[in-house]
C-alpha positions in Angstrom: 109.9 95.8 123.9 108.7 92.6 122.1 104.8 94.0 122.0 106.3 97.1 119.7 107.8 94.7 117.5 104.7 92.8 117.2 102.7 96.1 116.8 104.9 97.3 114.0 105.3 93.7 112.2 101.3 93.9 112.3 101.2 97.3 111.1 103.6 96.3 108.6 101.2 93.5 107.2 98.3 95.2 107.2 99.9 97.9 104.7 101.3 95.6 102.8 97.8 94.2 101.9 96.7 97.2 100.7 94.5 98.1 104.1 94.9 100.0 107.1 95.3 103.8 107.9 97.2 104.4 105.1 96.3 101.8 102.5 93.3 103.7 101.5 94.6 106.5 99.8 96.0 107.0 96.6 100.0 106.8 96.6 99.4 105.3 99.9 99.7 108.6 101.5 96.9 110.9 103.1 98.9 114.5 101.8 98.7 112.9 97.9 96.8 115.2 95.7 94.0 112.2 94.7 91.9 111.3 91.5 89.6 112.8 90.1 88.2 110.2 87.6 84.9 109.3 88.4 82.1 111.1 87.0 80.7 113.9 89.6 84.0 113.7 91.0 85.0 117.3 92.5 81.2 118.6 92.4 79.0 119.4 95.4 77.8 116.3 97.2 78.9 114.1 93.7 76.1 115.9 91.9 76.9 115.3 87.9 76.5 118.6 86.2 73.6 119.3 83.9 73.1 119.9 80.1 73.3 123.6 78.9 69.8 124.9 79.8 68.4 122.4 82.4 67.6 123.8 85.6 68.4 122.1 88.8 65.4 120.9 90.9 65.5 121.0 94.1 64.8 118.3 96.3 61.9 118.1 99.0 63.9 119.0 102.0 65.9 121.5 101.1 63.6 124.2 101.4 63.2 123.7 105.0 66.7 122.9 105.8 67.6 126.2 104.1 64.9 127.8 106.0 65.6 126.6 109.3 69.4 127.0 109.5 69.6 130.6 108.1 65.6 132.2 109.8 66.2 129.9 112.9 69.3 131.7 114.2 68.1 134.6 113.3 65.0 134.3 115.4 66.8 133.0 118.3 69.3 135.8 118.6 66.6 138.7 118.0 64.5 137.2 120.7 67.7 136.3 123.0 69.5 139.5 122.5 66.5 141.8 123.0 65.6 139.7 126.3 68.8 139.6 127.9 69.7 141.4 131.4 70.9 145.0 131.2 74.5 144.9 133.0 76.2 147.5 132.2 77.6 149.9 135.0 76.0 153.3 133.4 72.5 151.2 133.8 73.0 150.6 137.4 74.3 153.9 138.3 71.3 155.6 136.7 69.0 152.7 138.8 71.0 154.0 141.9 71.1 157.5 141.5 67.0 157.3 140.8 66.2 155.4 143.8 68.4 157.7 145.7 66.2 160.6 144.7 63.4 159.2 145.4 64.5 158.0 148.9 65.7 161.9 149.4 62.1 163.5 148.0 
């Protein structure tokens, strides 16, 4: 019981100083709406909006990243699904019937 009192007292003192788990959020709550006062807040990756008529220049890593993330899985799935073993019961029955017919002849 004493350790619980000590830990609660420690948590209260950390919270009162503005740190700890809940102290880093607006209104001291994880579920609060938050603020978007900073420039570029709310934009993807914190990028600022471009002026009208200016086209975004992609960075050097974006094309290889998108190629690997979009084309890579398609290639891996295409090869993997074409090389998987035949496990249907109909395929086994056909092979078994052909084997028995060949054994009779």
